[in-house]
C-alpha positions in Angstrom: -141.6 -130.5 -70.8 -143.0 -127.9 -68.0 -140.8 -124.8 -67.0 -139.9 -125.4 -63.3 -138.8 -122.8 -61.1 -135.6 -124.7 -61.1 -135.0 -124.9 -64.7 -136.5 -121.2 -65.3 -133.6 -120.2 -62.3 -130.9 -122.2 -64.8 -132.5 -120.5 -68.3 -131.8 -117.2 -66.1 -128.4 -118.1 -65.5 -127.2 -119.2 -69.2 -128.7 -115.7 -70.5 -126.6 -113.9 -68.4 -123.4 -114.9 -70.2 -121.6 -113.1 -73.1 -121.3 -115.4 -75.4 -118.9 -112.8 -77.7 -116.1 -113.5 -75.1 -115.4 -116.7 -74.1 -113.0 -114.9 -70.9 -116.1 -113.6 -69.4 -117.7 -115.7 -66.4 -119.7 -115.3 -63.2 -119.3 -115.6 -60.1 -122.0 -116.4 -57.3 -121.1 -114.8 -54.4 -122.4 -115.3 -50.7 -124.6 -112.9 -50.8 -126.6 -113.8 -54.1 -130.1 -115.4 -53.7 -130.2 -119.1 -52.7 -132.3 -119.8 -56.1 -129.4 -118.5 -58.4 -126.3 -120.3 -56.2 -128.6 -123.6 -56.4 -128.8 -123.0 -60.0 -125.3 -122.8 -60.9 -124.2 -125.5 -58.8 -126.9 -127.9 -60.8 -125.3 -126.1 -64.3 -122.1 -127.3 -63.0 -123.1 -130.4 -61.9 -124.7 -131.1 -65.9 -121.5 -129.9 -66.9 -121.9 -126.5 -68.3 -119.8 -124.4 -65.8 -116.4 -124.9 -65.0 -116.9 -124.1 -61.4 -119.5 -124.9 -58.9 -119.3 -121.1 -58.0 -119.9 -119.9 -61.6 -116.7 -120.0 -63.6 -116.7 -120.1 -67.8 -119.2 -122.2 -69.6 -117.8 -125.3 -71.1 -118.0 -126.3 -74.7 -121.4 -127.9 -73.7 -122.0 -124.5 -71.9 -121.3 -122.5 -74.6 -123.8 -124.3 -77.2 -126.6 -124.5 -74.5 -126.6 -121.2 -73.9 -126.2 -120.0 -77.4 -129.7 -122.1 -77.8 -131.5 -120.1 -74.6 -130.0 -116.7 -76.2 -131.4 -117.3 -79.4 -134.8 -119.0 -78.2 -135.3 -115.8 -75.8 -134.5 -113.4 -78.3 -136.9 -114.9 -80.6 -139.4 -115.1 -77.9 -139.1 -111.6 -76.9 -139.1 -109.8 -80.6 -142.4 -108.0 -81.5 
């Protein structure tokens, strides 16, 4: 599976979530770049985020973010 620019933007967003606290979410502001806003809207449409402008991870979103963040830790370790 090729990693498209859109998929890369979604991975970037999912890597920003603090998985140690379900009470921390993300909010996209009007001055955010278009790629980030579009990625968050796509993640919401896929059922991973609670709001189209960010919000919190859903249960599926937590599961996905855990895997993404684990993969990134493995791939970036020396």
